[in-house]
C-alpha positions in Angstrom: 9.1 41.5 50.9 9.5 39.2 48.0 10.8 36.3 50.1 7.8 36.6 52.3 5.4 36.5 49.4 7.2 33.6 47.8 7.3 31.7 51.0 3.6 32.5 51.6 2.6 31.2 48.1 4.8 28.1 48.6 3.2 27.6 52.0 -0.3 27.8 50.6 0.6 25.4 47.7 2.1 23.0 50.1 -0.9 23.1 52.4 -3.3 22.5 49.4 -1.1 19.6 48.2 -1.2 17.9 51.7 -5.0 18.1 52.0 -6.6 14.8 51.3 -8.8 14.9 48.2 -12.4 13.9 48.1 -12.5 10.8 45.8 -16.0 12.0 44.6 -14.6 15.4 43.6 -14.9 15.9 39.8 -11.9 16.8 37.8 -13.3 17.5 34.3 -10.0 18.9 32.8 -8.0 15.9 33.8 -10.7 13.5 32.6 -11.0 15.3 29.3 -7.2 15.2 28.8 -7.1 11.5 29.7 -9.9 10.7 27.3 -8.2 12.8 24.6 -4.9 11.0 25.0 -6.6 7.6 25.0 -8.6 8.5 21.8 -5.4 9.7 20.1 -3.6 6.5 20.9 -6.5 4.4 19.8 -6.7 6.3 16.5 -3.0 5.9 15.9 -3.2 2.2 16.5 -6.2 1.9 14.2 -4.5 3.8 11.4 -1.4 1.6 11.6 -3.0 -1.8 12.3 -6.2 -1.2 10.4 -4.4 -0.4 7.1 -2.3 -3.5 7.4 -5.4 -5.6 8.1 -7.3 -4.1 5.1 -4.3 -4.8 2.8 -4.0 -8.4 4.0 -7.7 -9.0 3.5 -7.7 -7.4 0.0 -4.6 -9.4 -1.0 -6.2 -12.6 0.1 -9.4 -11.8 -1.7 -7.5 -10.9 -4.9 -5.5 -14.1 -4.6 -8.7 -16.1 -4.4 -10.1 -14.4 -7.5 -7.0 -15.2 -9.5 -7.2 -18.8 -8.3 -10.9 -19.1 -9.3 -10.1 -17.8 -12.8 -7.2 -20.2 -13.3 -7.7 -23.4 -15.2 -6.9 -26.2 -12.8 -6.1 -28.6 -15.6 -3.3 -26.4 -16.9 -0.2 -26.3 -14.7 2.0 -23.3 -14.3 4.8 -23.1 -16.8 7.3 -21.8 -14.3 7.9 -21.9 -10.5 6.1 -19.2 -8.5 9.3 -17.4 -7.7 9.9 -16.8 -11.4 6.6 -14.8 -11.6 7.7 -12.7 -8.6 11.0 -12.0 -10.3 9.2 -10.9 -13.5 6.8 -8.8 -11.5 9.8 -7.0 -10.0 11.3 -6.5 -13.5 8.0 -5.1 -14.7 8.0 -2.6 -11.9 11.6 -1.7 -12.7 10.6 -1.2 -16.4 8.1 1.3 -15.3 10.6 3.2 -13.1 13.6 3.4 -15.3 14.3 7.0 -14.6 12.9 10.3 -13.3 12.5 11.4 -16.9 9.4 9.1 -17.1 10.9 6.6 -19.7 9.6 3.1 -19.8 11.7 0.1 -20.8 9.3 -1.4 -23.3 11.8 -4.1 -24.4 11.8 -5.6 -20.9 8.0 -5.7 -20.9 7.9 -7.3 -24.3 10.5 -9.9 -23.2 8.5 -10.9 -20.2 5.3 -11.1 -22.2 7.0 -13.4 -24.7 7.9 -15.8 -21.9 4.2 -16.3 -20.9 2.7 -19.4 -22.4 -0.7 -19.9 -20.9 -3.6 -17.9 -19.4 -2.5 -19.2 -16.0 0.9 -17.7 -16.6 -0.7 -14.3 -17.1 -2.9 -14.6 -14.0 0.1 -15.7 -11.9 2.2 -12.8 -13.1 -0.7 -10.4 -12.2 -1.0 -12.1 -8.8 2.7 -11.8 -8.2 2.7 -8.1 -9.1 -0.3 -7.5 -6.8 -0.6 -3.8 -6.1 2.5 -1.7 -6.1 3.1 2.0 -5.6 3.2 3.8 -8.9 4.9 7.2 -9.2 4.5 9.7 -12.1 6.1 13.1 -11.5 4.0 14.6 -14.4 0.6 13.4 -13.2 -1.1 15.2 -10.3 -2.8 11.9 -9.4 0.3 9.8 -9.1 2.9 12.4 -8.1 3.1 11.1 -4.5 2.4 7.5 -5.5 -0.7 5.4 -5.7 -1.1 1.7 -5.2 -2.2 0.1 -8.5 -2.1 -3.3 -10.2 0.0 -4.4 -13.2 -2.7 -4.0 -15.8 -3.3 -0.4 -14.8 0.4 0.3 -14.8 0.7 -1.1 -18.3 -2.3 1.1 -19.4 -0.6 4.2 -18.0 2.9 3.5 -19.2 2.3 2.3 -22.7 1.0 4.2 -25.7 -1.4 2.7 -28.2 1.1 1.1 -30.5 3.0 -0.4 -27.5 -0.2 -1.8 -26.1 -1.1 -3.2 -29.5 2.3 -4.9 -29.6 1.8 -6.5 -26.1 -1.7 -7.6 -27.1 -0.3 -9.2 -30.3 2.3 -11.0 -28.3 -0.4 -12.3 -25.9 -2.6 -13.3 -28.8 0.2 -15.2 -30.5 0.7 -17.2 -27.3 -3.0 -18.1 -27.1 -3.5 -15.9 -24.0 -7.1 -14.5 -23.9 -6.3 -11.4 -21.8 -5.6 -8.0 -23.3 -4.4 -4.6 -22.1 
């Protein structure tokens, strides 16, 4: 009995599969699935590419702002790669360990090397926005993209900020933390 039922079902399915379909026949489930898959792919591409495009636009805009603020008559004291190296060292100073210690001496050392306002602006431009982690803070536990000035404000206490500000003031740099 079972083989007859199975062969009967298979025969009906085969017969239905061999029937030519009417091209005007509506298939709402297949159409909905296709639209859903297309929308999911489009959303995924937008999330990946859109974020990259937004970051590139923001980086370019910030670079232009730093360039506008620079004094064109005062050349940079160091080569651009030096500012990038210092920016990397600043980031390392903020992330010395999981115990949330900051290497203030490294920060002071870099600040002492700056000689002009343009040096400060170029260091900020080189730092850009970097991911900042703080395991104690609920805002920064998973990381947040912030600039160097915000990182300094979060990492340094009042006396350390005052020391950095006095170093900048002694160099004739008008910017403060």
